[in-house]
C-alpha positions in Angstrom: 13.8 -26.3 22.9 13.7 -29.4 20.5 16.6 -30.8 21.3 14.7 -32.2 24.8 16.9 -30.4 26.9 14.5 -28.1 29.7 16.4 -24.4 30.7 15.1 -22.9 34.5 16.3 -21.1 37.1 16.3 -22.8 40.0 16.5 -21.6 43.4 19.1 -23.3 45.7 18.8 -20.3 48.7 21.8 -18.1 48.3 21.6 -17.6 44.9 19.4 -18.7 41.7 21.3 -21.2 39.0 20.1 -20.6 35.1 20.5 -24.6 34.3 20.1 -26.6 31.5 19.2 -30.4 31.9 18.0 -33.2 29.6 18.6 -37.0 28.6 18.3 -39.9 30.8 19.9 -42.5 32.7 23.0 -41.3 35.3 23.1 -37.6 36.3 26.0 -36.4 35.2 26.7 -32.7 36.3 28.7 -30.1 33.7 30.3 -27.5 35.4 31.5 -25.1 33.1 34.9 -22.9 33.4 36.2 -19.3 33.4 34.7 -17.0 31.9 32.4 -19.1 30.4 29.2 -20.3 30.8 26.4 -23.2 30.7 26.8 -22.8 26.8 30.2 -24.0 26.5 29.1 -27.9 27.1 26.3 -27.2 23.8 28.4 -29.5 21.6 28.7 -32.5 23.9 25.4 -31.9 25.4 23.2 -34.3 23.0 25.7 -37.3 22.7 26.1 -37.3 27.1 22.3 -37.3 27.2 22.0 -40.5 25.4 23.7 -41.9 28.1 23.3 -39.8 31.3 20.5 -37.1 32.4 23.0 -34.0 32.3 22.5 -30.9 34.0 24.4 -28.2 33.1 24.1 -24.9 35.1 25.5 -21.5 35.3 28.0 -20.6 38.3 27.0 -18.4 40.2 27.6 -14.6 39.3 27.7 -16.2 35.4 25.6 -15.2 32.3 21.5 -16.0 34.3 22.4 -17.2 37.6 22.0 -14.8 40.2 25.4 -12.8 41.6 25.3 -11.9 45.4 26.9 -9.5 47.2 30.9 -9.8 47.7 32.5 -10.2 51.0 35.8 -8.7 52.3 37.5 -12.8 51.8 35.6 -13.1 48.6 33.9 -16.5 50.4 30.6 -15.7 48.2 32.2 -16.7 45.3 34.5 -19.0 46.5 35.0 -22.9 45.4 33.0 -24.0 48.4 30.3 -21.9 47.9 30.1 -23.0 44.5 30.5 -26.6 45.8 26.8 -26.1 48.1 24.8 -24.5 45.2 26.0 -27.8 43.4 24.8 -30.4 45.9 21.7 -28.0 46.4 20.5 -28.0 42.6 21.4 -31.7 42.3 19.5 -32.4 45.4 16.9 -30.2 44.0 16.7 -32.0 40.1 16.2 -35.5 42.5 19.8 -36.4 42.9 21.9 -37.4 46.3 24.5 -38.8 44.4 25.6 -37.7 41.0 29.2 -37.6 39.1 30.5 -34.0 37.7 33.3 -33.1 35.0 34.1 -29.8 35.0 36.7 -27.7 32.9 38.6 -24.8 34.5 36.9 -22.7 37.2 34.8 -25.8 37.1 37.1 -28.4 37.3 38.4 -26.4 40.4 34.4 -26.4 41.6 34.3 -29.8 41.0 37.3 -30.7 42.9 36.0 -29.1 46.1 32.4 -30.6 46.0 34.4 -34.2 45.9 36.2 -33.0 48.8 33.9 -32.0 51.1 29.9 -33.0 49.9 30.6 -36.5 48.2 29.4 -39.6 50.4 
């Protein structure tokens, strides 16, 4: 893409996430809400990329990310599973520490991530 962002699919273990990333600076993970995709961030990506390395995935089951089978307790689509996806995605991109911002469902995934996976 001519805007300096790359869109690719990254295997994070249980799922393959569709992710758009670019920019430079400290890493910033953006998690979209329901029923959106990473494209909800399009209006702010360019500005954020001036100061951050921006990573905007489609959550599991959304957009072009893969969708695991549901289970009786719905754990495959729970905030914990999505938070683990996010941590692994950032690790695969070379980031052990990062900031995160989320909207709606992405905000709840961000909260779960902070509760269980932040050092």
